[in-house]
C-alpha positions in Angstrom: -17.5 10.5 -10.5 -19.9 7.7 -9.6 -22.8 10.0 -10.1 -21.6 10.9 -13.6 -21.2 7.2 -14.4 -24.7 6.4 -13.2 -26.2 9.3 -15.1 -24.4 8.2 -18.4 -25.7 4.7 -17.8 -29.3 5.9 -17.4 -29.0 8.1 -20.5 -27.2 5.6 -22.6 -23.8 5.9 -24.4 -21.8 4.3 -27.1 -18.2 3.3 -27.5 -16.8 4.6 -30.8 -13.6 4.3 -32.8 -12.5 7.4 -34.7 -10.0 6.9 -37.6 -8.2 9.7 -39.6 -5.3 12.0 -39.9 -7.0 15.0 -38.2 -7.8 13.5 -34.8 -6.6 16.6 -32.8 -8.9 18.9 -34.9 -11.7 16.4 -34.3 -11.3 16.6 -30.5 -10.9 20.4 -30.6 -14.1 20.9 -32.5 -16.0 18.5 -30.2 -14.7 20.5 -27.2 -15.8 23.9 -28.7 -19.3 22.5 -29.3 -19.6 21.2 -25.7 -19.7 17.5 -26.8 -18.7 15.4 -23.8 -16.1 12.7 -24.6 -14.5 10.5 -22.0 -12.2 7.5 -21.6 -10.3 8.6 -24.7 -7.6 6.1 -25.6 -5.1 6.2 -28.5 -5.1 2.8 -30.2 -2.7 3.8 -33.0 -1.2 6.9 -34.7 -4.5 7.5 -36.6 -7.1 5.7 -34.3 -8.8 6.9 -31.1 -11.3 5.0 -29.0 -13.7 6.9 -26.7 -17.2 7.0 -25.1 -19.9 9.5 -26.0 -23.6 10.0 -25.1 -26.3 9.2 -27.6 -27.0 12.9 -28.1 -23.3 13.6 -28.4 -22.9 10.9 -31.1 -25.6 12.5 -33.2 -23.9 15.9 -32.8 -20.6 14.4 -34.0 -21.9 13.7 -37.5 -21.3 17.2 -38.7 -17.8 17.3 -37.2 -16.9 14.0 -38.8 -17.9 15.3 -42.3 -16.0 18.5 -41.7 -12.6 16.9 -40.7 -12.9 13.8 -42.9 -12.6 11.1 -40.2 -14.4 7.7 -40.1 -16.4 6.8 -37.1 -17.4 3.2 -36.1 -19.6 2.1 -33.2 -17.9 -0.6 -31.2 -20.5 -1.1 -28.5 -23.8 0.3 -27.2 -24.3 0.5 -23.4 -26.8 1.9 -20.9 -30.4 1.6 -19.8 -32.0 2.7 -23.1 -30.3 -0.1 -25.1 -31.2 -2.7 -22.4 -34.8 -1.6 -22.5 -34.9 -1.8 -26.3 -33.6 -5.4 -26.2 -36.1 -6.4 -23.5 -39.1 -4.6 -25.2 -40.6 -7.8 -26.5 -39.4 -10.2 -23.8 -41.5 -9.3 -20.7 -40.4 -12.1 -18.4 -36.8 -11.3 -19.1 -37.5 -7.6 -18.5 -39.2 -8.4 -15.2 -36.2 -10.5 -14.2 -33.8 -7.7 -15.1 -35.8 -5.1 -13.1 -35.9 -7.5 -10.2 -32.2 -8.0 -10.4 -31.6 -4.3 -10.7 -33.7 -3.7 -7.6 -31.7 -6.3 -5.7 -28.4 -4.7 -6.8 -29.6 -1.2 -5.7 -30.7 -2.5 -2.3 -27.5 -4.5 -1.7 -25.4 -1.5 -2.7 -27.1 0.6 0.0 -25.8 -1.7 2.7 -22.3 -1.9 4.4 -20.8 -5.4 3.7 -17.3 -4.9 4.9 -15.7 -2.8 7.7 -12.0 -2.3 7.3 -9.8 -0.8 10.0 -6.4 0.5 9.0 -3.4 1.7 11.0 -4.0 0.2 14.4 -1.1 -1.6 16.0 -1.4 -1.4 19.8 -5.3 -1.4 19.8 -6.8 -4.6 18.6 -9.2 -4.6 15.7 -11.6 -6.7 17.8 -11.8 -4.0 20.5 -12.7 -1.3 17.9 -15.3 -3.6 16.4 -16.9 -4.1 19.8 -17.4 -0.4 20.3 -18.9 -0.1 16.8 -21.3 -3.0 17.4 -22.6 -1.3 20.6 -23.7 1.5 18.3 -25.2 -1.0 15.9 -22.5 -0.2 13.3 -21.8 -3.6 11.7 -22.1 -5.6 8.5 -25.6 -5.2 7.0 -26.3 -1.7 8.3 -27.7 0.8 5.8 -24.8 3.1 5.1 -27.0 6.2 5.1 -27.6 5.6 8.8 -23.9 6.0 9.7 -23.1 9.4 11.1 -19.4 9.6 10.2 -18.6 12.6 12.5 -20.3 10.9 15.5 -18.4 7.6 14.8 -15.1 9.6 14.6 -15.6 11.4 18.0 -16.9 8.1 19.6 -13.6 6.2 18.8 -11.4 9.2 19.6 -13.0 9.5 23.1 -12.9 5.8 23.7 -9.2 5.2 22.8 -6.6 7.8 24.1 -3.9 6.3 21.9 -5.4 7.6 18.7 -4.0 10.9 17.5 -5.9 10.9 14.2 -9.0 9.1 12.9 -11.0 9.3 9.6 -14.3 7.5 8.7 -15.0 7.0 5.0 -17.6 5.0 3.0 -16.5 3.6 -0.3 -19.2 1.7 -2.1 -20.3 -0.9 0.4 -17.2 -0.7 2.5 -16.7 1.3 5.7 -13.1 2.3 6.1 -11.8 3.6 9.4 -8.2 4.8 9.3 -6.4 5.6 12.6 -3.0 6.9 13.5 -1.7 6.0 16.9 0.4 8.3 19.1 4.2 7.7 19.1 4.9 6.9 22.7 8.3 8.2 23.8 10.7 5.7 25.5 10.1 5.5 29.3 12.4 7.9 31.0 14.1 7.1 34.3 13.4 9.8 37.0 16.5 11.8 37.9 16.1 10.7 41.5 16.4 7.0 40.6 20.0 5.6 40.8 21.1 4.1 37.5 24.2 3.2 35.4 24.9 4.0 31.8 25.7 0.8 29.9 26.7 0.0 26.3 23.7 -0.7 24.1 26.1 -2.3 21.6 29.8 -3.1 21.1 32.1 -0.4 19.9 35.4 1.5 20.3 35.1 4.5 22.7 35.8 7.9 21.1 34.7 10.2 24.0 33.2 9.6 27.4 31.7 12.6 29.3 30.2 12.0 32.7 28.0 14.8 33.9 26.9 12.8 36.9 28.5 9.5 38.2 31.9 8.2 37.2 33.2 7.3 33.7 34.7 3.8 33.7 36.0 3.9 30.1 38.2 6.2 28.1 39.1 6.8 24.5 40.3 3.7 22.6 38.7 1.2 24.9 36.8 -1.6 23.2 33.5 -2.3 25.0 30.8 -5.0 24.6 27.1 -4.8 24.9 25.9 -4.4 28.5 29.2 -3.2 29.8 29.0 -0.3 32.4 30.3 2.9 30.8 29.3 5.5 33.5 28.6 4.1 36.9 26.1 5.5 39.4 27.8 3.7 42.3 30.3 6.2 43.8 32.7 5.4 46.6 33.1 8.0 49.4 36.8 8.8 49.6 36.5 9.5 53.4 34.7 6.3 54.3 33.9 2.8 52.9 30.3 3.8 52.3 29.1 3.8 48.6 26.7 6.5 47.3 24.1 5.7 44.6 23.5 8.5 42.1 21.6 8.9 38.8 24.4 8.5 36.2 24.2 11.0 33.3 26.5 11.8 30.4 27.4 11.0 26.9 29.5 8.1 25.5 30.4 8.3 21.9 31.8 5.2 20.2 32.8 4.0 16.8 30.4 1.2 15.7 30.1 -0.9 12.5 27.0 -1.8 10.4 27.1 -4.5 7.8 24.7 -5.5 5.1 25.0 -8.3 2.4 23.0 -8.8 -0.8 23.2 -11.9 -3.0 22.0 -11.7 -6.6 22.2 -14.4 -9.3 24.0 -13.3 -12.5 21.8 -15.5 -14.6 18.2 -14.7 -13.6 15.2 -16.9 -14.2 12.2 -15.0 -15.6 8.7 -15.9 -16.7 7.5 -14.7 -20.1 3.9 -14.9 -21.2 3.2 -16.9 -24.4 -0.1 -15.3 -25.1 -2.3 -18.3 -24.4 -5.0 -17.8 -21.7 -7.4 -20.1 -20.0 -10.4 -18.6 -18.1 -12.7 -19.7 -15.3 -15.6 -17.8 -14.0 -16.6 -17.6 -10.3 -19.8 -16.4 -8.6 -18.8 -15.0 -5.2 -21.3 -14.3 -2.5 -19.7 -12.7 0.6 -16.6 -14.7 1.4 -17.8 -17.9 -0.4 -17.4 -18.6 -4.1 -18.2 -21.2 -6.7 -16.0 -21.6 -9.8 -17.4 -22.8 -13.1 -14.9 -24.6 -15.3 -14.3 -27.5 -17.6 -11.2 -29.6 -17.1 -7.9 -28.8 -15.5 -5.7 -25.8 -16.3 -3.9 -26.9 -19.5 -0.6 -25.2 -18.7 2.3 -26.5 -16.5 3.5 -23.0 -15.7 1.2 -20.0 -15.5 0.3 -16.8 -13.6 -3.2 -16.1 -12.4 -5.0 -12.8 -12.6 -8.4 -12.1 -11.2 -10.7 -9.5 -12.7 -14.1 -8.5 -11.4 -17.0 -8.0 -13.8 -18.5 -4.5 -13.1 -22.2 -4.2 -13.2 -23.5 -1.4 -15.4 -19.9 0.0 -15.9 -20.1 1.4 -12.3 -17.4 0.8 -9.6 -19.6 -0.6 -6.8 -18.3 -2.9 -4.0 -21.2 -5.4 -3.9 -21.5 -8.6 -1.8 -22.4 -10.5 -5.0 -19.5 -10.6 -7.5 -18.7 -12.3 -10.8 -15.0 -12.9 -11.1 -13.0 -14.0 -14.1 -9.9 -16.0 -13.3 -7.3 -15.7 -16.1 -4.6 -18.3 -16.2 -1.8 -17.0 -18.5 0.7 -19.5 -19.8 4.4 -18.6 -19.2 7.7 -19.9 -20.3 10.7 -19.9 -18.0 13.7 -18.3 -19.5 17.2 -17.4 -18.2 18.6 -13.9 -18.7 22.2 -13.0 -18.0 22.3 -9.7 -16.2 24.9 -7.0 -16.9 27.5 -7.4 -14.1 28.4 -3.7 -13.9 24.8 -2.6 -13.7 24.1 -5.3 -11.1 27.1 -4.1 -9.0 25.8 -0.6 -9.2 22.2 -1.5 -8.2 23.2 -3.7 -5.3 25.6 -1.1 -4.1 22.8 1.5 -3.9 20.4 -0.9 -2.3 22.8 -2.0 0.4 23.6 1.6 1.4 19.9 2.4 1.5 19.3 -0.5 3.8 22.2 0.4 6.1 20.9 4.0 6.3 17.6 2.7 7.6 19.4 1.1 10.5 21.4 4.1 11.6 20.2 6.2 14.6 19.2 9.8 13.9 22.3 11.5 15.2 24.9 9.0 13.9 27.9 10.4 12.1 29.3 8.3 9.2 33.1 8.0 9.4 33.7 5.6 6.5 32.0 3.5 3.9 33.2 0.4 2.2 31.5 -1.7 -0.5 33.0 -4.9 -2.0 31.7 -7.4 -4.6 32.6 -11.1 -5.0 31.4 -13.5 -7.6 31.2 -17.2 -6.7 29.0 -20.0 -8.2 27.2 -17.6 -10.4 26.2 -15.4 -7.5 27.2 -11.7 -7.1 27.6 -11.0 -3.4 27.8 -7.4 -2.3 29.1 -6.5 1.1 28.5 -3.0 2.5 30.1 -1.7 5.7 29.6 1.6 7.4 31.7 2.9 10.3 29.8 5.5 12.4 30.2 7.4 15.6 27.1 7.4 17.8 26.1 7.6 21.4 25.9 4.0 22.6 24.9 4.7 26.2 21.6 3.6 27.7 20.4 4.0 31.3 19.7 1.0 33.4 18.2 1.2 36.9 20.5 0.0 39.7 18.6 -2.6 41.7 19.0 -2.1 45.4 18.5 -5.4 47.3 
């Protein structure tokens, strides 16, 4: 895609507006004659805006006469038009060529290395490995062997199960996926108890090894021993330590609450916009503006001015800061719709908390309105295995 954009820039192209009642026929005839049109936008029912090469624009004249549409050139872009403007201004032309050379040189370097997906491995540790191979900011991107970099990091860090190396513009993106480590298991020779991971009401306790200390209907709290690995010998006072094993199902409760205002404050744009421009080099930038922002309430949007209509991530950027004035308004929300949406959201949040093998027994959702706030309470009763193994410390 970037190659096509660069080629169109070198050849030159125009942005045109086509108006008429036979726009579909116009597009079909252009396609049958291999006239390349791109970035086609419908402005209205009878108006289209699009881009076309200089040669393509000339070839469109016959089609325009045939279908009875009107064509208007909105803008002319590309190297041929720039050269034409600079034809009689040599110093300006020299400055443009110098600027173009600097842009091309800067776009051939890596100016940002982004590492995505690492949690257990520190970004600094990955960067140190890369720097040993001279892969750092300022390196010419064509010197980076992506396959070698990938195998280097996979061999260096055992926790990576997947790794990709990609170059976008002047950015090197390294995306990793770390292995999901299973919870540490206690060896079957190690004495342990099974205790409650949370409070609940016992539904069933099955002890495959050790002795169950609870039965159906018992209310247990977190940390309470459910199946003990400390067994008394009936023929002596000696106690035997074993590796407790079994399953303890209990009824547990999950709660979630959402508060939503019935009258919601929103910000609505007035259409007034104040702009500032910023020249940014690397991480540092200088804004050029006159006076303070003239609005009390506003939202800010930042847009980057693209050089030559190409999507390149350069270290030198021109940014436009748009400050859009907004008015604060209050909107009363439909209570029935609000109840429905908070109901769905609360249940979704509760489902995220549930363990994989939990069985839902009952669901209850209630709504209360107080002080202009709709409160939604969602409760799920589930049956789950609440037992977890804890090593018995032998002193």
